[in-house]
mmCIF entry with sequence, helices, sheets and N, C-alpha, C, O atoms, coordinates in Angstrom:
data_MODEL
# 
_entry.id   MODEL 
# 
_entity.id                         1 
_entity.type                       polymer 
_entity.pdbx_number_of_molecules   1 
# 
_entity_poly.entity_id                      1 
_entity_poly.type                           'polypeptide(L)' 
_entity_poly.nstd_linkage                   no 
_entity_poly.nstd_monomer                   no 
_entity_poly.pdbx_seq_one_letter_code       
;(UNK)(UNK)(UNK)(UNK)(UNK)(UNK)(UNK)(UNK)(UNK)(UNK)(UNK)(UNK)(UNK)(UNK)(UNK)(UNK)
(UNK)(UNK)(UNK)(UNK)(UNK)(UNK)(UNK)(UNK)(UNK)(UNK)(UNK)(UNK)(UNK)(UNK)(UNK)(UNK)
(UNK)(UNK)(UNK)(UNK)(UNK)(UNK)(UNK)(UNK)(UNK)(UNK)(UNK)(UNK)(UNK)(UNK)(UNK)(UNK)
(UNK)(UNK)
;
_entity_poly.pdbx_seq_one_letter_code_can   XXXXXXXXXXXXXXXXXXXXXXXXXXXXXXXXXXXXXXXXXXXXXXXXXX 
_entity_poly.pdbx_strand_id                 A 
# 
loop_
_entity_poly_seq.entity_id 
_entity_poly_seq.num 
_entity_poly_seq.mon_id 
_entity_poly_seq.hetero 
1 1  UNK n 
1 2  UNK n 
1 3  UNK n 
1 4  UNK n 
1 5  UNK n 
1 6  UNK n 
1 7  UNK n 
1 8  UNK n 
1 9  UNK n 
1 10 UNK n 
1 11 UNK n 
1 12 UNK n 
1 13 UNK n 
1 14 UNK n 
1 15 UNK n 
1 16 UNK n 
1 17 UNK n 
1 18 UNK n 
1 19 UNK n 
1 20 UNK n 
1 21 UNK n 
1 22 UNK n 
1 23 UNK n 
1 24 UNK n 
1 25 UNK n 
1 26 UNK n 
1 27 UNK n 
1 28 UNK n 
1 29 UNK n 
1 30 UNK n 
1 31 UNK n 
1 32 UNK n 
1 33 UNK n 
1 34 UNK n 
1 35 UNK n 
1 36 UNK n 
1 37 UNK n 
1 38 UNK n 
1 39 UNK n 
1 40 UNK n 
1 41 UNK n 
1 42 UNK n 
1 43 UNK n 
1 44 UNK n 
1 45 UNK n 
1 46 UNK n 
1 47 UNK n 
1 48 UNK n 
1 49 UNK n 
1 50 UNK n 
# 
_struct_asym.id          A 
_struct_asym.entity_id   1 
# 
loop_
_struct_conf.conf_type_id 
_struct_conf.id 
_struct_conf.pdbx_PDB_helix_id 
_struct_conf.beg_label_comp_id 
_struct_conf.beg_label_asym_id 
_struct_conf.beg_label_seq_id 
_struct_conf.pdbx_beg_PDB_ins_code 
_struct_conf.end_label_comp_id 
_struct_conf.end_label_asym_id 
_struct_conf.end_label_seq_id 
_struct_conf.pdbx_end_PDB_ins_code 
_struct_conf.beg_auth_comp_id 
_struct_conf.beg_auth_asym_id 
_struct_conf.beg_auth_seq_id 
_struct_conf.end_auth_comp_id 
_struct_conf.end_auth_asym_id 
_struct_conf.end_auth_seq_id 
_struct_conf.pdbx_PDB_helix_class 
_struct_conf.details 
_struct_conf.pdbx_PDB_helix_length 
HELX_P HELX_P1 AA1 UNK A 14 ? UNK A 18 ? UNK A 14 UNK A 18 1 ? 5  
HELX_P HELX_P2 AA2 UNK A 20 ? UNK A 31 ? UNK A 20 UNK A 31 1 ? 12 
HELX_P HELX_P3 AA3 UNK A 37 ? UNK A 48 ? UNK A 37 UNK A 48 1 ? 12 
# 
_struct_conf_type.id          HELX_P 
_struct_conf_type.criteria    ? 
_struct_conf_type.reference   ? 
# 
loop_
_atom_site.group_PDB 
_atom_site.id 
_atom_site.type_symbol 
_atom_site.label_atom_id 
_atom_site.label_alt_id 
_atom_site.label_comp_id 
_atom_site.label_asym_id 
_atom_site.label_entity_id 
_atom_site.label_seq_id 
_atom_site.pdbx_PDB_ins_code 
_atom_site.Cartn_x 
_atom_site.Cartn_y 
_atom_site.Cartn_z 
_atom_site.occupancy 
_atom_site.B_iso_or_equiv 
_atom_site.pdbx_formal_charge 
_atom_site.auth_seq_id 
_atom_site.auth_comp_id 
_atom_site.auth_asym_id 
_atom_site.auth_atom_id 
_atom_site.pdbx_PDB_model_num 
ATOM 1   N N  . UNK A 1 1  ? 0.846   -1.191 0.023  1.00 0.00 ? 1  UNK A N  1 
ATOM 2   C CA . UNK A 1 1  ? -0.017  -0.015 -0.002 1.00 0.00 ? 1  UNK A CA 1 
ATOM 3   C C  . UNK A 1 1  ? 0.907   1.242  -0.076 1.00 0.00 ? 1  UNK A C  1 
ATOM 4   O O  . UNK A 1 1  ? 1.907   1.291  0.641  1.00 0.00 ? 1  UNK A O  1 
ATOM 5   N N  . UNK A 1 2  ? 0.614   2.196  -0.876 1.00 0.00 ? 2  UNK A N  1 
ATOM 6   C CA . UNK A 1 2  ? 1.393   3.453  -0.967 1.00 0.00 ? 2  UNK A CA 1 
ATOM 7   C C  . UNK A 1 2  ? 0.796   4.463  -0.103 1.00 0.00 ? 2  UNK A C  1 
ATOM 8   O O  . UNK A 1 2  ? -0.418  4.513  0.096  1.00 0.00 ? 2  UNK A O  1 
ATOM 9   N N  . UNK A 1 3  ? 1.675   5.302  0.433  1.00 0.00 ? 3  UNK A N  1 
ATOM 10  C CA . UNK A 1 3  ? 1.164   6.469  1.231  1.00 0.00 ? 3  UNK A CA 1 
ATOM 11  C C  . UNK A 1 3  ? 0.814   7.647  0.386  1.00 0.00 ? 3  UNK A C  1 
ATOM 12  O O  . UNK A 1 3  ? 1.540   7.986  -0.548 1.00 0.00 ? 3  UNK A O  1 
ATOM 13  N N  . UNK A 1 4  ? -0.297  8.283  0.699  1.00 0.00 ? 4  UNK A N  1 
ATOM 14  C CA . UNK A 1 4  ? -0.726  9.370  -0.170 1.00 0.00 ? 4  UNK A CA 1 
ATOM 15  C C  . UNK A 1 4  ? 0.113   10.612 0.266  1.00 0.00 ? 4  UNK A C  1 
ATOM 16  O O  . UNK A 1 4  ? 0.213   10.968 1.441  1.00 0.00 ? 4  UNK A O  1 
ATOM 17  N N  . UNK A 1 5  ? 0.712   11.245 -0.804 1.00 0.00 ? 5  UNK A N  1 
ATOM 18  C CA . UNK A 1 5  ? 1.543   12.358 -0.559 1.00 0.00 ? 5  UNK A CA 1 
ATOM 19  C C  . UNK A 1 5  ? 0.767   13.663 -0.694 1.00 0.00 ? 5  UNK A C  1 
ATOM 20  O O  . UNK A 1 5  ? 0.123   13.902 -1.715 1.00 0.00 ? 5  UNK A O  1 
ATOM 21  N N  . UNK A 1 6  ? 0.825   14.496 0.319  1.00 0.00 ? 6  UNK A N  1 
ATOM 22  C CA . UNK A 1 6  ? 0.206   15.756 0.301  1.00 0.00 ? 6  UNK A CA 1 
ATOM 23  C C  . UNK A 1 6  ? 1.133   16.918 -0.105 1.00 0.00 ? 6  UNK A C  1 
ATOM 24  O O  . UNK A 1 6  ? 2.329   16.874 0.181  1.00 0.00 ? 6  UNK A O  1 
ATOM 25  N N  . UNK A 1 7  ? 0.611   17.919 -0.744 1.00 0.00 ? 7  UNK A N  1 
ATOM 26  C CA . UNK A 1 7  ? 1.365   19.031 -1.082 1.00 0.00 ? 7  UNK A CA 1 
ATOM 27  C C  . UNK A 1 7  ? 1.628   19.849 0.142  1.00 0.00 ? 7  UNK A C  1 
ATOM 28  O O  . UNK A 1 7  ? 0.680   20.208 0.841  1.00 0.00 ? 7  UNK A O  1 
ATOM 29  N N  . UNK A 1 8  ? 2.840   20.161 0.436  1.00 0.00 ? 8  UNK A N  1 
ATOM 30  C CA . UNK A 1 8  ? 3.268   20.899 1.630  1.00 0.00 ? 8  UNK A CA 1 
ATOM 31  C C  . UNK A 1 8  ? 2.683   22.334 1.509  1.00 0.00 ? 8  UNK A C  1 
ATOM 32  O O  . UNK A 1 8  ? 2.841   23.023 0.502  1.00 0.00 ? 8  UNK A O  1 
ATOM 33  N N  . UNK A 1 9  ? 2.004   22.728 2.598  1.00 0.00 ? 9  UNK A N  1 
ATOM 34  C CA . UNK A 1 9  ? 1.458   24.026 2.721  1.00 0.00 ? 9  UNK A CA 1 
ATOM 35  C C  . UNK A 1 9  ? 0.008   24.203 2.020  1.00 0.00 ? 9  UNK A C  1 
ATOM 36  O O  . UNK A 1 9  ? -0.558  25.293 1.944  1.00 0.00 ? 9  UNK A O  1 
ATOM 37  N N  . UNK A 1 10 ? -0.464  23.118 1.570  1.00 0.00 ? 10 UNK A N  1 
ATOM 38  C CA . UNK A 1 10 ? -1.825  23.162 0.897  1.00 0.00 ? 10 UNK A CA 1 
ATOM 39  C C  . UNK A 1 10 ? -2.777  22.378 1.699  1.00 0.00 ? 10 UNK A C  1 
ATOM 40  O O  . UNK A 1 10 ? -2.527  21.198 1.948  1.00 0.00 ? 10 UNK A O  1 
ATOM 41  N N  . UNK A 1 11 ? -3.906  22.975 2.142  1.00 0.00 ? 11 UNK A N  1 
ATOM 42  C CA . UNK A 1 11 ? -4.863  22.263 2.826  1.00 0.00 ? 11 UNK A CA 1 
ATOM 43  C C  . UNK A 1 11 ? -6.290  22.643 2.345  1.00 0.00 ? 11 UNK A C  1 
ATOM 44  O O  . UNK A 1 11 ? -6.442  23.653 1.658  1.00 0.00 ? 11 UNK A O  1 
ATOM 45  N N  . UNK A 1 12 ? -7.288  21.890 2.676  1.00 0.00 ? 12 UNK A N  1 
ATOM 46  C CA . UNK A 1 12 ? -8.603  22.209 2.208  1.00 0.00 ? 12 UNK A CA 1 
ATOM 47  C C  . UNK A 1 12 ? -9.572  21.996 3.327  1.00 0.00 ? 12 UNK A C  1 
ATOM 48  O O  . UNK A 1 12 ? -9.552  20.966 4.000  1.00 0.00 ? 12 UNK A O  1 
ATOM 49  N N  . UNK A 1 13 ? -10.408 22.955 3.523  1.00 0.00 ? 13 UNK A N  1 
ATOM 50  C CA . UNK A 1 13 ? -11.473 22.911 4.593  1.00 0.00 ? 13 UNK A CA 1 
ATOM 51  C C  . UNK A 1 13 ? -12.836 22.977 4.037  1.00 0.00 ? 13 UNK A C  1 
ATOM 52  O O  . UNK A 1 13 ? -13.181 23.976 3.405  1.00 0.00 ? 13 UNK A O  1 
ATOM 53  N N  . UNK A 1 14 ? -13.626 21.999 4.222  1.00 0.00 ? 14 UNK A N  1 
ATOM 54  C CA . UNK A 1 14 ? -15.005 22.005 3.670  1.00 0.00 ? 14 UNK A CA 1 
ATOM 55  C C  . UNK A 1 14 ? -15.798 23.164 4.376  1.00 0.00 ? 14 UNK A C  1 
ATOM 56  O O  . UNK A 1 14 ? -16.539 23.875 3.696  1.00 0.00 ? 14 UNK A O  1 
ATOM 57  N N  . UNK A 1 15 ? -15.653 23.370 5.745  1.00 0.00 ? 15 UNK A N  1 
ATOM 58  C CA . UNK A 1 15 ? -16.400 24.368 6.343  1.00 0.00 ? 15 UNK A CA 1 
ATOM 59  C C  . UNK A 1 15 ? -16.040 25.686 5.844  1.00 0.00 ? 15 UNK A C  1 
ATOM 60  O O  . UNK A 1 15 ? -16.921 26.543 5.775  1.00 0.00 ? 15 UNK A O  1 
ATOM 61  N N  . UNK A 1 16 ? -14.822 25.955 5.479  1.00 0.00 ? 16 UNK A N  1 
ATOM 62  C CA . UNK A 1 16 ? -14.406 27.270 4.989  1.00 0.00 ? 16 UNK A CA 1 
ATOM 63  C C  . UNK A 1 16 ? -14.867 27.482 3.592  1.00 0.00 ? 16 UNK A C  1 
ATOM 64  O O  . UNK A 1 16 ? -15.248 28.587 3.205  1.00 0.00 ? 16 UNK A O  1 
ATOM 65  N N  . UNK A 1 17 ? -14.831 26.388 2.805  1.00 0.00 ? 17 UNK A N  1 
ATOM 66  C CA . UNK A 1 17 ? -15.397 26.514 1.417  1.00 0.00 ? 17 UNK A CA 1 
ATOM 67  C C  . UNK A 1 17 ? -16.872 26.771 1.401  1.00 0.00 ? 17 UNK A C  1 
ATOM 68  O O  . UNK A 1 17 ? -17.338 27.531 0.553  1.00 0.00 ? 17 UNK A O  1 
ATOM 69  N N  . UNK A 1 18 ? -17.642 26.178 2.296  1.00 0.00 ? 18 UNK A N  1 
ATOM 70  C CA . UNK A 1 18 ? -19.050 26.375 2.293  1.00 0.00 ? 18 UNK A CA 1 
ATOM 71  C C  . UNK A 1 18 ? -19.445 27.787 2.871  1.00 0.00 ? 18 UNK A C  1 
ATOM 72  O O  . UNK A 1 18 ? -20.471 28.364 2.513  1.00 0.00 ? 18 UNK A O  1 
ATOM 73  N N  . UNK A 1 19 ? -18.550 28.306 3.801  1.00 0.00 ? 19 UNK A N  1 
ATOM 74  C CA . UNK A 1 19 ? -18.814 29.617 4.388  1.00 0.00 ? 19 UNK A CA 1 
ATOM 75  C C  . UNK A 1 19 ? -19.184 29.485 5.858  1.00 0.00 ? 19 UNK A C  1 
ATOM 76  O O  . UNK A 1 19 ? -19.615 30.484 6.435  1.00 0.00 ? 19 UNK A O  1 
ATOM 77  N N  . UNK A 1 20 ? -19.054 28.370 6.490  1.00 0.00 ? 20 UNK A N  1 
ATOM 78  C CA . UNK A 1 20 ? -19.495 28.187 7.883  1.00 0.00 ? 20 UNK A CA 1 
ATOM 79  C C  . UNK A 1 20 ? -18.569 28.988 8.716  1.00 0.00 ? 20 UNK A C  1 
ATOM 80  O O  . UNK A 1 20 ? -18.997 29.652 9.660  1.00 0.00 ? 20 UNK A O  1 
ATOM 81  N N  . UNK A 1 21 ? -17.252 28.947 8.383  1.00 0.00 ? 21 UNK A N  1 
ATOM 82  C CA . UNK A 1 21 ? -16.251 29.577 9.226  1.00 0.00 ? 21 UNK A CA 1 
ATOM 83  C C  . UNK A 1 21 ? -16.490 31.090 9.274  1.00 0.00 ? 21 UNK A C  1 
ATOM 84  O O  . UNK A 1 21 ? -16.379 31.703 10.336 1.00 0.00 ? 21 UNK A O  1 
ATOM 85  N N  . UNK A 1 22 ? -16.813 31.681 8.140  1.00 0.00 ? 22 UNK A N  1 
ATOM 86  C CA . UNK A 1 22 ? -17.068 33.130 8.065  1.00 0.00 ? 22 UNK A CA 1 
ATOM 87  C C  . UNK A 1 22 ? -18.332 33.463 8.780  1.00 0.00 ? 22 UNK A C  1 
ATOM 88  O O  . UNK A 1 22 ? -18.353 34.470 9.488  1.00 0.00 ? 22 UNK A O  1 
ATOM 89  N N  . UNK A 1 23 ? -19.468 32.655 8.650  1.00 0.00 ? 23 UNK A N  1 
ATOM 90  C CA . UNK A 1 23 ? -20.684 32.891 9.302  1.00 0.00 ? 23 UNK A CA 1 
ATOM 91  C C  . UNK A 1 23 ? -20.517 32.903 10.887 1.00 0.00 ? 23 UNK A C  1 
ATOM 92  O O  . UNK A 1 23 ? -21.058 33.766 11.579 1.00 0.00 ? 23 UNK A O  1 
ATOM 93  N N  . UNK A 1 24 ? -19.763 31.926 11.388 1.00 0.00 ? 24 UNK A N  1 
ATOM 94  C CA . UNK A 1 24 ? -19.494 31.807 12.807 1.00 0.00 ? 24 UNK A CA 1 
ATOM 95  C C  . UNK A 1 24 ? -18.746 33.027 13.304 1.00 0.00 ? 24 UNK A C  1 
ATOM 96  O O  . UNK A 1 24 ? -19.013 33.554 14.383 1.00 0.00 ? 24 UNK A O  1 
ATOM 97  N N  . UNK A 1 25 ? -17.758 33.480 12.448 1.00 0.00 ? 25 UNK A N  1 
ATOM 98  C CA . UNK A 1 25 ? -16.960 34.658 12.893 1.00 0.00 ? 25 UNK A CA 1 
ATOM 99  C C  . UNK A 1 25 ? -17.872 35.878 12.936 1.00 0.00 ? 25 UNK A C  1 
ATOM 100 O O  . UNK A 1 25 ? -17.712 36.698 13.840 1.00 0.00 ? 25 UNK A O  1 
ATOM 101 N N  . UNK A 1 26 ? -18.790 36.044 12.042 1.00 0.00 ? 26 UNK A N  1 
ATOM 102 C CA . UNK A 1 26 ? -19.657 37.169 12.051 1.00 0.00 ? 26 UNK A CA 1 
ATOM 103 C C  . UNK A 1 26 ? -20.676 37.188 13.239 1.00 0.00 ? 26 UNK A C  1 
ATOM 104 O O  . UNK A 1 26 ? -21.028 38.231 13.791 1.00 0.00 ? 26 UNK A O  1 
ATOM 105 N N  . UNK A 1 27 ? -21.115 35.946 13.580 1.00 0.00 ? 27 UNK A N  1 
ATOM 106 C CA . UNK A 1 27 ? -22.067 35.780 14.707 1.00 0.00 ? 27 UNK A CA 1 
ATOM 107 C C  . UNK A 1 27 ? -21.344 36.215 16.006 1.00 0.00 ? 27 UNK A C  1 
ATOM 108 O O  . UNK A 1 27 ? -21.878 36.983 16.806 1.00 0.00 ? 27 UNK A O  1 
ATOM 109 N N  . UNK A 1 28 ? -20.061 35.673 16.192 1.00 0.00 ? 28 UNK A N  1 
ATOM 110 C CA . UNK A 1 28 ? -19.303 35.942 17.303 1.00 0.00 ? 28 UNK A CA 1 
ATOM 111 C C  . UNK A 1 28 ? -18.993 37.377 17.525 1.00 0.00 ? 28 UNK A C  1 
ATOM 112 O O  . UNK A 1 28 ? -19.033 37.855 18.658 1.00 0.00 ? 28 UNK A O  1 
ATOM 113 N N  . UNK A 1 29 ? -18.674 38.100 16.445 1.00 0.00 ? 29 UNK A N  1 
ATOM 114 C CA . UNK A 1 29 ? -18.396 39.563 16.512 1.00 0.00 ? 29 UNK A CA 1 
ATOM 115 C C  . UNK A 1 29 ? -19.710 40.318 16.877 1.00 0.00 ? 29 UNK A C  1 
ATOM 116 O O  . UNK A 1 29 ? -19.681 41.205 17.730 1.00 0.00 ? 29 UNK A O  1 
ATOM 117 N N  . UNK A 1 30 ? -20.814 39.988 16.266 1.00 0.00 ? 30 UNK A N  1 
ATOM 118 C CA . UNK A 1 30 ? -22.043 40.671 16.492 1.00 0.00 ? 30 UNK A CA 1 
ATOM 119 C C  . UNK A 1 30 ? -22.561 40.520 17.907 1.00 0.00 ? 30 UNK A C  1 
ATOM 120 O O  . UNK A 1 30 ? -23.004 41.487 18.527 1.00 0.00 ? 30 UNK A O  1 
ATOM 121 N N  . UNK A 1 31 ? -22.499 39.245 18.433 1.00 0.00 ? 31 UNK A N  1 
ATOM 122 C CA . UNK A 1 31 ? -23.048 38.955 19.817 1.00 0.00 ? 31 UNK A CA 1 
ATOM 123 C C  . UNK A 1 31 ? -22.001 39.137 20.888 1.00 0.00 ? 31 UNK A C  1 
ATOM 124 O O  . UNK A 1 31 ? -22.357 39.335 22.050 1.00 0.00 ? 31 UNK A O  1 
ATOM 125 N N  . UNK A 1 32 ? -20.724 39.080 20.553 1.00 0.00 ? 32 UNK A N  1 
ATOM 126 C CA . UNK A 1 32 ? -19.710 39.137 21.638 1.00 0.00 ? 32 UNK A CA 1 
ATOM 127 C C  . UNK A 1 32 ? -19.501 37.803 22.289 1.00 0.00 ? 32 UNK A C  1 
ATOM 128 O O  . UNK A 1 32 ? -18.728 37.705 23.242 1.00 0.00 ? 32 UNK A O  1 
ATOM 129 N N  . UNK A 1 33 ? -20.133 36.805 21.833 1.00 0.00 ? 33 UNK A N  1 
ATOM 130 C CA . UNK A 1 33 ? -20.055 35.465 22.368 1.00 0.00 ? 33 UNK A CA 1 
ATOM 131 C C  . UNK A 1 33 ? -19.153 34.550 21.456 1.00 0.00 ? 33 UNK A C  1 
ATOM 132 O O  . UNK A 1 33 ? -19.543 34.309 20.313 1.00 0.00 ? 33 UNK A O  1 
ATOM 133 N N  . UNK A 1 34 ? -18.019 34.055 21.894 1.00 0.00 ? 34 UNK A N  1 
ATOM 134 C CA . UNK A 1 34 ? -17.184 33.193 21.143 1.00 0.00 ? 34 UNK A CA 1 
ATOM 135 C C  . UNK A 1 34 ? -17.942 31.929 20.709 1.00 0.00 ? 34 UNK A C  1 
ATOM 136 O O  . UNK A 1 34 ? -18.831 31.439 21.405 1.00 0.00 ? 34 UNK A O  1 
ATOM 137 N N  . UNK A 1 35 ? -17.557 31.430 19.540 1.00 0.00 ? 35 UNK A N  1 
ATOM 138 C CA . UNK A 1 35 ? -18.258 30.138 19.066 1.00 0.00 ? 35 UNK A CA 1 
ATOM 139 C C  . UNK A 1 35 ? -17.402 28.947 19.375 1.00 0.00 ? 35 UNK A C  1 
ATOM 140 O O  . UNK A 1 35 ? -17.890 27.832 19.187 1.00 0.00 ? 35 UNK A O  1 
ATOM 141 N N  . UNK A 1 36 ? -16.166 29.063 19.832 1.00 0.00 ? 36 UNK A N  1 
ATOM 142 C CA . UNK A 1 36 ? -15.325 27.925 20.121 1.00 0.00 ? 36 UNK A CA 1 
ATOM 143 C C  . UNK A 1 36 ? -15.503 27.583 21.620 1.00 0.00 ? 36 UNK A C  1 
ATOM 144 O O  . UNK A 1 36 ? -15.757 28.475 22.430 1.00 0.00 ? 36 UNK A O  1 
ATOM 145 N N  . UNK A 1 37 ? -15.379 26.379 21.962 1.00 0.00 ? 37 UNK A N  1 
ATOM 146 C CA . UNK A 1 37 ? -15.457 25.836 23.341 1.00 0.00 ? 37 UNK A CA 1 
ATOM 147 C C  . UNK A 1 37 ? -14.413 26.587 24.229 1.00 0.00 ? 37 UNK A C  1 
ATOM 148 O O  . UNK A 1 37 ? -14.760 27.074 25.305 1.00 0.00 ? 37 UNK A O  1 
ATOM 149 N N  . UNK A 1 38 ? -13.172 26.673 23.782 1.00 0.00 ? 38 UNK A N  1 
ATOM 150 C CA . UNK A 1 38 ? -12.146 27.303 24.517 1.00 0.00 ? 38 UNK A CA 1 
ATOM 151 C C  . UNK A 1 38 ? -12.347 28.799 24.679 1.00 0.00 ? 38 UNK A C  1 
ATOM 152 O O  . UNK A 1 38 ? -11.961 29.384 25.691 1.00 0.00 ? 38 UNK A O  1 
ATOM 153 N N  . UNK A 1 39 ? -12.929 29.383 23.716 1.00 0.00 ? 39 UNK A N  1 
ATOM 154 C CA . UNK A 1 39 ? -13.179 30.853 23.681 1.00 0.00 ? 39 UNK A CA 1 
ATOM 155 C C  . UNK A 1 39 ? -14.317 31.168 24.726 1.00 0.00 ? 39 UNK A C  1 
ATOM 156 O O  . UNK A 1 39 ? -14.251 32.160 25.453 1.00 0.00 ? 39 UNK A O  1 
ATOM 157 N N  . UNK A 1 40 ? -15.318 30.314 24.763 1.00 0.00 ? 40 UNK A N  1 
ATOM 158 C CA . UNK A 1 40 ? -16.390 30.508 25.702 1.00 0.00 ? 40 UNK A CA 1 
ATOM 159 C C  . UNK A 1 40 ? -15.924 30.282 27.095 1.00 0.00 ? 40 UNK A C  1 
ATOM 160 O O  . UNK A 1 40 ? -16.351 30.979 28.016 1.00 0.00 ? 40 UNK A O  1 
ATOM 161 N N  . UNK A 1 41 ? -15.047 29.314 27.280 1.00 0.00 ? 41 UNK A N  1 
ATOM 162 C CA . UNK A 1 41 ? -14.493 28.960 28.612 1.00 0.00 ? 41 UNK A CA 1 
ATOM 163 C C  . UNK A 1 41 ? -13.611 30.134 29.161 1.00 0.00 ? 41 UNK A C  1 
ATOM 164 O O  . UNK A 1 41 ? -13.671 30.495 30.336 1.00 0.00 ? 41 UNK A O  1 
ATOM 165 N N  . UNK A 1 42 ? -12.783 30.707 28.219 1.00 0.00 ? 42 UNK A N  1 
ATOM 166 C CA . UNK A 1 42 ? -11.967 31.902 28.568 1.00 0.00 ? 42 UNK A CA 1 
ATOM 167 C C  . UNK A 1 42 ? -12.807 33.084 28.955 1.00 0.00 ? 42 UNK A C  1 
ATOM 168 O O  . UNK A 1 42 ? -12.528 33.749 29.953 1.00 0.00 ? 42 UNK A O  1 
ATOM 169 N N  . UNK A 1 43 ? -13.855 33.364 28.163 1.00 0.00 ? 43 UNK A N  1 
ATOM 170 C CA . UNK A 1 43 ? -14.725 34.517 28.468 1.00 0.00 ? 43 UNK A CA 1 
ATOM 171 C C  . UNK A 1 43 ? -15.394 34.331 29.853 1.00 0.00 ? 43 UNK A C  1 
ATOM 172 O O  . UNK A 1 43 ? -15.466 35.259 30.658 1.00 0.00 ? 43 UNK A O  1 
ATOM 173 N N  . UNK A 1 44 ? -15.879 33.089 30.094 1.00 0.00 ? 44 UNK A N  1 
ATOM 174 C CA . UNK A 1 44 ? -16.561 32.841 31.350 1.00 0.00 ? 44 UNK A CA 1 
ATOM 175 C C  . UNK A 1 44 ? -15.599 33.005 32.479 1.00 0.00 ? 44 UNK A C  1 
ATOM 176 O O  . UNK A 1 44 ? -15.988 33.507 33.534 1.00 0.00 ? 44 UNK A O  1 
ATOM 177 N N  . UNK A 1 45 ? -14.417 32.627 32.328 1.00 0.00 ? 45 UNK A N  1 
ATOM 178 C CA . UNK A 1 45 ? -13.323 32.739 33.346 1.00 0.00 ? 45 UNK A CA 1 
ATOM 179 C C  . UNK A 1 45 ? -13.043 34.208 33.681 1.00 0.00 ? 45 UNK A C  1 
ATOM 180 O O  . UNK A 1 45 ? -12.922 34.585 34.847 1.00 0.00 ? 45 UNK A O  1 
ATOM 181 N N  . UNK A 1 46 ? -12.944 35.023 32.629 1.00 0.00 ? 46 UNK A N  1 
ATOM 182 C CA . UNK A 1 46 ? -12.710 36.504 32.754 1.00 0.00 ? 46 UNK A CA 1 
ATOM 183 C C  . UNK A 1 46 ? -13.905 37.145 33.571 1.00 0.00 ? 46 UNK A C  1 
ATOM 184 O O  . UNK A 1 46 ? -13.703 37.940 34.489 1.00 0.00 ? 46 UNK A O  1 
ATOM 185 N N  . UNK A 1 47 ? -15.126 36.751 33.183 1.00 0.00 ? 47 UNK A N  1 
ATOM 186 C CA . UNK A 1 47 ? -16.202 37.359 33.797 1.00 0.00 ? 47 UNK A CA 1 
ATOM 187 C C  . UNK A 1 47 ? -16.355 36.986 35.286 1.00 0.00 ? 47 UNK A C  1 
ATOM 188 O O  . UNK A 1 47 ? -16.882 37.777 36.068 1.00 0.00 ? 47 UNK A O  1 
ATOM 189 N N  . UNK A 1 48 ? -15.875 35.728 35.695 1.00 0.00 ? 48 UNK A N  1 
ATOM 190 C CA . UNK A 1 48 ? -16.020 35.326 37.073 1.00 0.00 ? 48 UNK A CA 1 
ATOM 191 C C  . UNK A 1 48 ? -14.724 35.667 37.812 1.00 0.00 ? 48 UNK A C  1 
ATOM 192 O O  . UNK A 1 48 ? -14.619 35.379 39.004 1.00 0.00 ? 48 UNK A O  1 
ATOM 193 N N  . UNK A 1 49 ? -13.742 36.264 37.152 1.00 0.00 ? 49 UNK A N  1 
ATOM 194 C CA . UNK A 1 49 ? -12.497 36.655 37.738 1.00 0.00 ? 49 UNK A CA 1 
ATOM 195 C C  . UNK A 1 49 ? -11.565 35.511 38.091 1.00 0.00 ? 49 UNK A C  1 
ATOM 196 O O  . UNK A 1 49 ? -10.826 35.553 39.074 1.00 0.00 ? 49 UNK A O  1 
ATOM 197 N N  . UNK A 1 50 ? -11.628 34.489 37.249 1.00 0.00 ? 50 UNK A N  1 
ATOM 198 C CA . UNK A 1 50 ? -10.784 33.313 37.506 1.00 0.00 ? 50 UNK A CA 1 
ATOM 199 C C  . UNK A 1 50 ? -9.471  33.404 36.699 1.00 0.00 ? 50 UNK A C  1 
ATOM 200 O O  . UNK A 1 50 ? -8.631  32.508 36.783 1.00 0.00 ? 50 UNK A O  1 
# 
């Protein structure tokens, strides 16, 4: 079995191609609520003073 060779520095994201990434970014900026789990956790920590 041969290993599939990827082109270095070239990647493809289905979510980015469909526009999900951009939509999430716009929602996060408009509401001020992060869309990532780590972002929400960090924001909650700041609000609670942790």
